[in-house]
GUNU-135642 format. One record per residue: x, z, y of N, C-alpha, C in turn; residue number from 0. Coordinates in steps of 0.02 Angstrom, whole numbers, padded with zeros to 5 digits. Layout:
+--------+--------+--------+--------+--------+--------+--------+--------+--------+-----+
!    n.u !    n.w !    n.v !   ca.u !   ca.w !   ca.v !    c.u !    c.w !    c.v !   i !
+--------+--------+--------+--------+--------+--------+--------+--------+--------+-----+
!      X !      Z !      Y !      X !      Z !      Y !      X !      Z !      Y ! NUM !
...
+--------+--------+--------+--------+--------+--------+--------+--------+--------+-----+
//
This chain:
+--------+--------+--------+--------+--------+--------+--------+--------+--------+-----+
!    n.u !    n.w !    n.v !   ca.u !   ca.w !   ca.v !    c.u !    c.w !    c.v !   i !
+--------+--------+--------+--------+--------+--------+--------+--------+--------+-----+
!  00048 !  00003 ! -00057 ! -00018 ! -00001 ! -00011 !  00022 !  00008 !  00075 !   0 !
!  00036 ! -00048 !  00094 !  00071 ! -00046 !  00163 !  00055 ! -00012 !  00211 !   1 !
!  00089 !  00005 !  00268 !  00077 !  00043 !  00328 !  00015 !  00015 !  00366 !   2 !
! -00021 ! -00033 !  00366 ! -00055 ! -00050 !  00409 ! -00127 ! -00037 !  00356 !   3 !
! -00123 ! -00021 !  00288 ! -00172 ! -00019 !  00233 ! -00178 !  00072 !  00235 !   4 !
! -00131 !  00090 !  00260 ! -00148 !  00181 !  00258 ! -00191 !  00191 !  00326 !   5 !
! -00174 !  00142 !  00381 ! -00199 !  00154 !  00451 ! -00275 !  00129 !  00448 !   6 !
! -00294 !  00076 !  00395 ! -00328 !  00069 !  00401 ! -00409 !  00121 !  00334 !   7 !
! -00363 !  00144 !  00289 ! -00397 !  00198 !  00241 ! -00417 !  00250 !  00278 !   8 !
! -00355 !  00274 !  00327 ! -00373 !  00332 !  00377 ! -00426 !  00336 !  00424 !   9 !
! -00466 !  00273 !  00441 ! -00502 !  00261 !  00481 ! -00559 !  00253 !  00443 !  10 !
! -00569 !  00233 !  00410 ! -00632 !  00251 !  00337 ! -00621 !  00313 !  00320 !  11 !
! -00603 !  00347 !  00319 ! -00622 !  00423 !  00286 ! -00647 !  00477 !  00344 !  12 !
! -00681 !  00506 !  00289 ! -00728 !  00568 !  00331 ! -00649 !  00627 !  00313 !  13 !
! -00622 !  00658 !  00371 ! -00594 !  00731 !  00381 ! -00620 !  00784 !  00361 !  14 !
! -00600 !  00843 !  00340 ! -00631 !  00904 !  00352 ! -00573 !  00942 !  00411 !  15 !
! -00626 !  00970 !  00442 ! -00600 !  00987 !  00493 ! -00602 !  01084 !  00515 !  16 !
! -00532 !  01100 !  00521 ! -00538 !  01167 !  00524 ! -00509 !  01181 !  00586 !  17 !
! -00565 !  01229 !  00631 ! -00531 !  01244 !  00697 ! -00503 !  01329 !  00692 !  18 !
! -00448 !  01346 !  00696 ! -00440 !  01412 !  00690 ! -00455 !  01471 !  00737 !  19 !
! -00455 !  01539 !  00715 ! -00461 !  01578 !  00756 ! -00431 !  01577 !  00823 !  20 !
! -00367 !  01556 !  00834 ! -00323 !  01537 !  00900 ! -00369 !  01509 !  00929 !  21 !
! -00394 !  01419 !  00900 ! -00431 !  01376 !  00945 ! -00499 !  01427 !  00983 !  22 !
! -00544 !  01437 !  00933 ! -00582 !  01487 !  00951 ! -00598 !  01539 !  01021 !  23 !
! -00536 !  01555 !  01028 ! -00509 !  01613 !  01058 ! -00488 !  01590 !  01112 !  24 !
! -00463 !  01526 !  01132 ! -00473 !  01485 !  01163 ! -00524 !  01451 !  01213 !  25 !
! -00562 !  01442 !  01155 ! -00625 !  01421 !  01195 ! -00661 !  01473 !  01252 !  26 !
! -00652 !  01529 !  01197 ! -00697 !  01583 !  01229 ! -00654 !  01603 !  01296 !  27 !
! -00587 !  01604 !  01295 ! -00573 !  01608 !  01380 ! -00590 !  01568 !  01445 !  28 !
! -00615 !  01489 !  01391 ! -00630 !  01461 !  01434 ! -00695 !  01466 !  01474 !  29 !
! -00736 !  01478 !  01433 ! -00797 !  01490 !  01429 ! -00798 !  01567 !  01487 !  30 !
! -00788 !  01606 !  01460 ! -00772 !  01666 !  01518 ! -00740 !  01646 !  01573 !  31 !
! -00696 !  01615 !  01573 ! -00696 !  01580 !  01643 ! -00760 !  01541 !  01676 !  32 !
! -00781 !  01506 !  01672 ! -00824 !  01468 !  01691 ! -00875 !  01515 !  01702 !  33 !
! -00894 !  01538 !  01658 ! -00946 !  01587 !  01674 ! -00918 !  01654 !  01725 !  34 !
! -00898 !  01703 !  01715 ! -00864 !  01753 !  01742 ! -00831 !  01744 !  01828 !  35 !
! -00793 !  01680 !  01827 ! -00737 !  01655 !  01878 ! -00795 !  01604 !  01928 !  36 !
! -00807 !  01555 !  01902 ! -00832 !  01510 !  01918 ! -00927 !  01517 !  01947 !  37 !
! -00932 !  01559 !  01902 ! -01013 !  01569 !  01902 ! -01047 !  01517 !  01889 !  38 !
! -01032 !  01498 !  01820 ! -01066 !  01425 !  01828 ! -01098 !  01416 !  01722 !  39 !
! -01131 !  01453 !  01722 ! -01166 !  01432 !  01629 ! -01172 !  01378 !  01628 !  40 !
! -01193 !  01309 !  01674 ! -01216 !  01241 !  01665 ! -01152 !  01217 !  01638 !  41 !
! -01092 !  01239 !  01662 ! -01025 !  01216 !  01652 ! -01006 !  01239 !  01586 !  42 !
! -01014 !  01308 !  01585 ! -01002 !  01342 !  01502 ! -01016 !  01298 !  01450 !  43 !
! -01106 !  01282 !  01479 ! -01137 !  01274 !  01401 ! -01098 !  01186 !  01389 !  44 !
! -01098 !  01156 !  01452 ! -01070 !  01085 !  01432 ! -01018 !  01067 !  01415 !  45 !
! -00956 !  01122 !  01432 ! -00880 !  01123 !  01381 ! -00894 !  01147 !  01296 !  46 !
! -00956 !  01189 !  01301 ! -00970 !  01193 !  01227 ! -00969 !  01160 !  01207 !  47 !
! -01038 !  01123 !  01201 ! -01069 !  01065 !  01188 ! -00988 !  01003 !  01179 !  48 !
! -00978 !  00990 !  01233 ! -00890 !  00923 !  01219 ! -00859 !  00962 !  01166 !  49 !
! -00837 !  01036 !  01156 ! -00803 !  01060 !  01093 ! -00828 !  01030 !  01012 !  50 !
! -00896 !  01036 !  01031 ! -00924 !  01046 !  00964 ! -00915 !  00958 !  00953 !  51 !
! -00944 !  00915 !  00985 ! -00928 !  00869 !  00997 ! -00882 !  00808 !  00976 !  52 !
! -00818 !  00844 !  01007 ! -00755 !  00836 !  01001 ! -00726 !  00845 !  00916 !  53 !
! -00748 !  00893 !  00894 ! -00727 !  00921 !  00823 ! -00742 !  00879 !  00758 !  54 !
! -00812 !  00865 !  00798 ! -00880 !  00785 !  00791 ! -00826 !  00737 !  00756 !  55 !
! -00818 !  00723 !  00809 ! -00776 !  00649 !  00815 ! -00694 !  00659 !  00766 !  56 !
! -00667 !  00705 !  00770 ! -00603 !  00712 !  00744 ! -00607 !  00726 !  00661 !  57 !
! -00682 !  00717 !  00651 ! -00676 !  00716 !  00577 ! -00678 !  00634 !  00553 !  58 !
! -00698 !  00595 !  00605 ! -00695 !  00523 !  00591 ! -00625 !  00496 !  00593 !  59 !
! -00578 !  00529 !  00643 ! -00510 !  00485 !  00671 ! -00467 !  00535 !  00672 !  60 !
! -00462 !  00584 !  00625 ! -00389 !  00650 !  00642 ! -00357 !  00604 !  00613 !  61 !
! -00316 !  00572 !  00567 ! -00287 !  00532 !  00514 ! -00262 !  00459 !  00571 !  62 !
! -00292 !  00449 !  00610 ! -00273 !  00360 !  00644 ! -00254 !  00382 !  00712 !  63 !
! -00254 !  00453 !  00739 ! -00224 !  00474 !  00820 ! -00138 !  00477 !  00779 !  64 !
! -00103 !  00463 !  00851 ! -00048 !  00465 !  00843 ! -00027 !  00533 !  00843 !  65 !
!  00039 !  00543 !  00830 !  00094 !  00614 !  00844 !  00080 !  00608 !  00935 !  66 !
!  00085 !  00691 !  00949 !  00094 !  00687 !  01009 !  00176 !  00652 !  01041 !  67 !
!  00198 !  00654 !  01111 !  00249 !  00622 !  01130 !  00308 !  00684 !  01136 !  68 !
!  00292 !  00751 !  01125 !  00347 !  00804 !  01124 !  00375 !  00805 !  01091 !  69 !
!  00437 !  00790 !  01083 !  00496 !  00794 !  01020 !  00473 !  00833 !  00963 !  70 !
!  00463 !  00899 !  01001 !  00454 !  00981 !  00979 !  00397 !  00991 !  00933 !  71 !
!  00336 !  00949 !  00958 !  00262 !  00972 !  00932 !  00257 !  00901 !  00907 !  72 !
!  00282 !  00857 !  00898 !  00291 !  00791 !  00852 !  00327 !  00826 !  00773 !  73 !
!  00362 !  00834 !  00796 !  00430 !  00858 !  00731 !  00368 !  00923 !  00686 !  74 !
!  00331 !  00964 !  00715 !  00291 !  01002 !  00690 !  00230 !  00957 !  00677 !  75 !
!  00215 !  00907 !  00680 !  00169 !  00858 !  00667 !  00094 !  00850 !  00701 !  76 !
!  00104 !  00890 !  00741 !  00029 !  00895 !  00795 !  00038 !  00823 !  00837 !  77 !
! -00033 !  00811 !  00826 ! -00074 !  00762 !  00883 ! -00127 !  00777 !  00921 !  78 !
! -00175 !  00720 !  00980 ! -00189 !  00765 !  01030 ! -00257 !  00719 !  01017 !  79 !
! -00305 !  00768 !  01028 ! -00382 !  00707 !  01050 ! -00425 !  00771 !  01108 !  80 !
! -00439 !  00717 !  01154 ! -00452 !  00731 !  01224 ! -00538 !  00731 !  01210 !  81 !
! -00569 !  00770 !  01247 ! -00635 !  00796 !  01268 ! -00659 !  00718 !  01292 !  82 !
! -00715 !  00705 !  01281 ! -00762 !  00637 !  01313 ! -00739 !  00673 !  01404 !  83 !
! -00784 !  00690 !  01375 ! -00836 !  00713 !  01481 ! -00775 !  00782 !  01516 !  84 !
! -00725 !  00824 !  01485 ! -00694 !  00855 !  01516 ! -00636 !  00863 !  01504 !  85 !
! -00599 !  00904 !  01550 ! -00511 !  00886 !  01565 ! -00469 !  00934 !  01506 !  86 !
! -00520 !  00935 !  01462 ! -00475 !  00982 !  01395 ! -00452 !  00931 !  01324 !  87 !
! -00421 !  00956 !  01296 ! -00394 !  00927 !  01228 ! -00379 !  00964 !  01173 !  88 !
! -00366 !  00950 !  01108 ! -00359 !  00999 !  01050 ! -00304 !  00966 !  01038 !  89 !
! -00248 !  01001 !  01007 ! -00184 !  00986 !  00971 ! -00201 !  01019 !  00899 !  90 !
! -00202 !  00966 !  00869 ! -00203 !  00983 !  00793 ! -00159 !  00938 !  00745 !  91 !
! -00166 !  00968 !  00683 ! -00105 !  00945 !  00625 ! -00145 !  00925 !  00572 !  92 !
! -00125 !  00864 !  00513 ! -00160 !  00861 !  00465 ! -00108 !  00883 !  00419 !  93 !
! -00172 !  00910 !  00353 ! -00115 !  00941 !  00305 ! -00161 !  00918 !  00259 !  94 !
! -00139 !  00851 !  00216 ! -00188 !  00811 !  00170 ! -00267 !  00799 !  00191 !  95 !
! -00312 !  00831 !  00165 ! -00374 !  00781 !  00179 ! -00398 !  00844 !  00274 !  96 !
! -00379 !  00889 !  00254 ! -00370 !  00955 !  00336 ! -00356 !  00939 !  00395 !  97 !
! -00412 !  00919 !  00432 ! -00338 !  00919 !  00500 ! -00363 !  00985 !  00537 !  98 !
! -00329 !  01028 !  00544 ! -00324 !  01100 !  00574 ! -00304 !  01083 !  00649 !  99 !
! -00370 !  01128 !  00680 ! -00353 !  01130 !  00755 ! -00316 !  01198 !  00789 ! 100 !
! -00271 !  01194 !  00796 ! -00232 !  01252 !  00813 ! -00234 !  01280 !  00889 ! 101 !
! -00245 !  01218 !  00941 ! -00258 !  01235 !  01000 ! -00280 !  01210 !  01048 ! 102 !
! -00314 !  01229 !  01102 ! -00348 !  01191 !  01154 ! -00322 !  01212 !  01208 ! 103 !
! -00356 !  01153 !  01271 ! -00277 !  01150 !  01339 ! -00333 !  01125 !  01389 ! 104 !
! -00312 !  01157 !  01438 ! -00337 !  01122 !  01500 ! -00264 !  01065 !  01510 ! 105 !
! -00294 !  01022 !  01529 ! -00260 !  00957 !  01546 ! -00181 !  00983 !  01581 ! 106 !
! -00194 !  01035 !  01644 ! -00147 !  01067 !  01686 ! -00113 !  01123 !  01647 ! 107 !
! -00110 !  01137 !  01588 ! -00087 !  01194 !  01534 ! -00024 !  01129 !  01540 ! 108 !
!  00016 !  01174 !  01524 !  00070 !  01140 !  01469 !  00096 !  01179 !  01403 ! 109 !
!  00081 !  01149 !  01346 !  00064 !  01158 !  01281 !  00144 !  01185 !  01267 ! 110 !
!  00194 !  01178 !  01284 !  00269 !  01200 !  01294 !  00293 !  01270 !  01329 ! 111 !
!  00260 !  01280 !  01362 !  00262 !  01370 !  01405 !  00204 !  01419 !  01346 ! 112 !
!  00140 !  01380 !  01316 !  00089 !  01427 !  01278 !  00120 !  01419 !  01211 ! 113 !
!  00126 !  01345 !  01173 !  00155 !  01382 !  01096 !  00207 !  01402 !  01106 ! 114 !
!  00223 !  01456 !  01053 !  00305 !  01472 !  01022 !  00324 !  01459 !  00948 ! 115 !
+--------+--------+--------+--------+--------+--------+--------+--------+--------+-----+
//
């Protein structure tokens, strides 16, 4: 099977997605910020909806997205998927049939300063 055949098969596959406790804590922190600092229940609910939709999308595309550009994170197997309607993204890795979502970031955050 050639490289292109594998990419094609990855696009046809449905992936199991596992959101770690850390990524759920990230979501909670962003939601708390929106609720209590920005005083916007509407914004918080919209981010939660986008979070769920991005996890659903990851089930379809996990293996087809490229490794991140950051060499240190790429060496660890990390990939990135952006939220559709907000300036957030997931860092995740693929292990077998499972996409493991380890972190959620706002685009203005530097994962190098957060992930150790």
